N, C-alpha and C positions, 0 to 999 in steps of 0.2 A: 434089548434096551441100549447096551452100550453103544450100537452102531448108529441108534436114532440120536442120542446125545451127541455124539460125536459130530453127525450129519448139521445138526443144529446150531452147536460153536461155530463150526466151519462157516453157516450161513452168515453169524453175526460178524465175523471177522471179514468177510469179503463186503458185507454192507457198509462194515464201517471204513474200509480203505476207499469206498467207492464215495462216500460222505467228506473223507479227507481231502479227495483228489477234488472234488468239487468248491471246497471252502480254501483254495488256494495250497495244495499239497506242495506246490514247488518250493514254498518257504519265501527267501529273499529275491528270487526271481521275477516276482510280482510285485507292480508297485501300484498303492491306490491313488486313483486321479485326482488332484487337488480341487477344491470348490473354487468355481469361475463365478468372480463377482464384477466382471468386466460391465456387466450392464447396469450396475447401481448408481450410474451417473456419477456425483461428486462424492460419492461413499469412499473410505478409504481404500486405498488398492491391495489386493491381495499379497500376502507376505511372496516376497520375491519379484514382486512386480516391479522392473527397473525401469519403466519409460519414464523420464524426467520432464519432458517438454512435448508437446504437439502442436498441431494446428489448429486454429477455428476461424469462422467467417464472422464477421462483425462489421457494423455501419462503417469502419476504418477500412477495411479490408481484410485481407488475411493475417492473421496474425499469431505471436507465441503465445499458448496457454499452459499451464502448468498440468501435471497430472491430474489433478481433479477438477481442471477446466477451467480455473480461473485465471484469468489475464495476467500478464508476464509485463513488466515495465525495464527501463532502461534509465539511468540516471547521469546526465550529461557532465557531471560532476567528476565522474569515471572515467577521464579523459585515457589513461594509461592503462585500462583492462582491470585496475585494482580498484576495488571497492573502497569507497570512501564513505560508506553510509554505516554506522553503528552505533551503539547506544540506543538513545531516544527516539535518533532516526531507524535503526533497525526495527523498533518497534512499530514504528508506522507503515513502514515500508520491509518487511521481513524478507531477507535473502533466500532464494531459492539453494538449498542445501542437497547435495547428492552424494549417494553410496558410490564406493567404486566400481560397481557393475553396472552404472547408469547408460540406459540408452535413447536413442532420440525415436519418436513417431513417425508413422507412414508418412512418406511424403519427402521429410525434411533430410538436408544434407548434414550428415554428420560431421564431416569436415569444417562445417565454421563454427561448431560447439567446440568447449574447452572448459577448463575450470581453473578457477582461482582460489589459494589458500586466505582464509581469512586468520585475524588474529587467534580466535578460539582454537585453530587446526583444522578446522570443519572447509568443505570442499563447496565453494558457490558455482553454479551452473554459469557460464560465460557464450552468451551468442554473438559472434565475431569479435567485439573490441567490448562490448556491454553486458557487464555482470550483470544478473538477473533479479527480477524483487517481485513480489506480489506486493498489493497495494491494502492495509488495512480496512479502508474505507469500501472497498468493492465485496459485498455481502451474497454475490450468486454468480455463476458463470455466465461471461457475456456483460458483465460490469467493465468499465470504462470509465470510473468515476476518478481517477488518477490521473485521466490524461491532461497534457499540458500543465500539471499542477506545479506554480512557480517558474512555468516556462523553463523548468529542468526536468521533469517526469514525463515520458510518452512510452506508448506500447511499443514493441519489436515486431517489425514483419520478417516474415520466414525467410527473408533473404539478411536478417539480422542487421538490418539497419532500422533505425527510428523512424517512426511514423509520426511527422511531429502536425497533422492535421488538424483542427480544433475538434474537440470531442462534439459527438451529435447531441443535437438539441434535446433537453430532457423531456421534451412534451409540452408545447404550447406556451412557451416562456416569449417573453414579448423582445422582439431583436432591438427595440430601442434602449429597452433597458439593459440587456448585456451589454451594450456599447458604452454605459457609463461606467468611468472611472472607480469612481466611489459614489455612495450614496448612504441613506440614515436608515436603521432599520431597529424595531423595538426589540428587547432581549430581557431575559431575568435581571439582567445590569440595568434595565432603564435603555434609552435609545443611544445606539452605538454606528461606527460605523464600518459598512460592508463595501466588497466589492459589486460589482454590475450583475454576478450572480446570485448575490446575498451571502457570499461565505464573510465570515467575521473577519475583520482585520484587528491588528495587535502591533503595540509598541513595545520597544525592549530598554529596559532602563539603563543598558549598557551603552546605547546609541547616545547618551544625556548631550552630547557635544552636536548633535544632528547629523553624525555622519555613521551610514550603516558599519557595525561590526559582527555581524553573523555570518560567517561563511564555512565553507567544507561543512562537516556533519551538519553543523548548526543549521546551514541552509537547506540541506535536506530536509530538516524537520520542519524548519518555519521558512517556506520559500518566500524572498520578495517578492512586493508587488510591484510587476515592471510595469511600464507605460510605453507604448509606441506613440509617438507624437506628443499631441498637447492633449494634457487629462481631459475629461469629459466631467465635469462637476455638476452632480444632481441639484436640481432645485431646491432652494430651502439651505442649502450651504455656502458659505462665503466661498466664493473662487480664490480671495487673496491669501487663505488660509492655506493652501495647497501648493507646492513645489515640488521640483524634481530633485535629485541627488543620484549621483552614479552610483548603481550598486556596487558590492563587493565582486561579483561576478562579472561585471560589466551590465550595459542597459541602464534604463533611465527608472529608477525608484521613487514612487509617489512619497512624499512626506503630506504629513498632516501636523500645522503647528513645526515645531522641533524635532518630531518622531517620525522617522521612517518605518514605513508599512508593511508588514507581513502577514502572510495566512497561517495556519497551523495544519499541519499535514493531519492531524489526529481528529481534526471535526470532519466529520463525515457528509454533514448536509448543511444547506444554508440553517443558519439560527444556532446551530451549535457553537458554545464557546467552550468547549473542555479544555483550552489553552490558557486559560485565565487562573492567574497568579501561579503559574507552572515557575518552578525555581526562587520565586519569588521576584521576577525580572521581566514575566511577560502579562501585560494586562491588555484590555479591550480600551477602545479609544472613543472619546465621546466627540460629539459634534461639534465642541469646539478647540477639537485638538489638546484635550488634554487626557492624560491616562486615568479611566476607571479603575482602583485599587479595590473595591470591595469584592465578596464572593457573592456568587450568584443565590438569589433567593430559595431558601431550603437547604444551601448548604451549611450545615454543622459549622465550616470553618467561618461563617458570616454571624456565628452567634453575639460576638462581642461586638462593639461599638466600630464598624469599619473604619478604616481612615477615610478623610475624603479625596477627591480627585485631585490627580495632580496638578500643580498649577503651572508647571511647564517650567519652574525657574531654580528647584533643586534638581541636583544631581546623585540623589541617594536612590534607593528602592531596591539593592542588589539582596 
């Protein structure tokens, strides 16, 4: 009886040892393979994935994109390789922040990439001499909606140079309309001035003497509406109302009345008026060249009686 019991116990012991070995009896010498989510498209990268920049093919050629496939841009104001876009500019154009172990994707020359320290201590990726940014108006991989914004934001080629070709047509636009410098469009604020692509134009009350004062970070967020050659004024507008003035970063900036005109980088599509009333100094412009200082319809801020359109004679509005 004792012999049978001993044999049974020995069998249980041997079986247990076999099971332990099958379950990883080597302990620390065996690692579990991490979950690979590289096929998840624009989903967040797996922990430890250090690829910060890749290449992608677009209508503008081979360009740099981020880890999530979103287009990367350079800012011509960053002429010394140091970022000049912060605050509200960085909200519209988020910098590409990297960890210390960042790497580049296949086919890219790691030698052209470096980092630069930002004011908050983070490290921003640089291609050649251009700190890299995303554009908040791009909503999907392949979007290049920021291309040419304010004539200062451009996609970056795989050779770390800015590609300054015009953005591809958005599909079906009228070429003649695109050549117009300024036209009128309906908006929640009434009829306002927009550029040839339908993007809202704004005036800056700090420019009360008729000269542009928006430069540096300001110009990154509020790109000047620059014109090459003579401005093309759409039918229905008074050409005498429009003149040119030298922009803060060079080029000829269009004016309506006494107001130099700007776009807002936070407007993602024609018809947007997201910049209206920003800082109580940025306002859309009426077809007669005056500022419209009321809030868009439906905005709680407009519940009270709005101030009238700017008559162009007062210098306040700060």
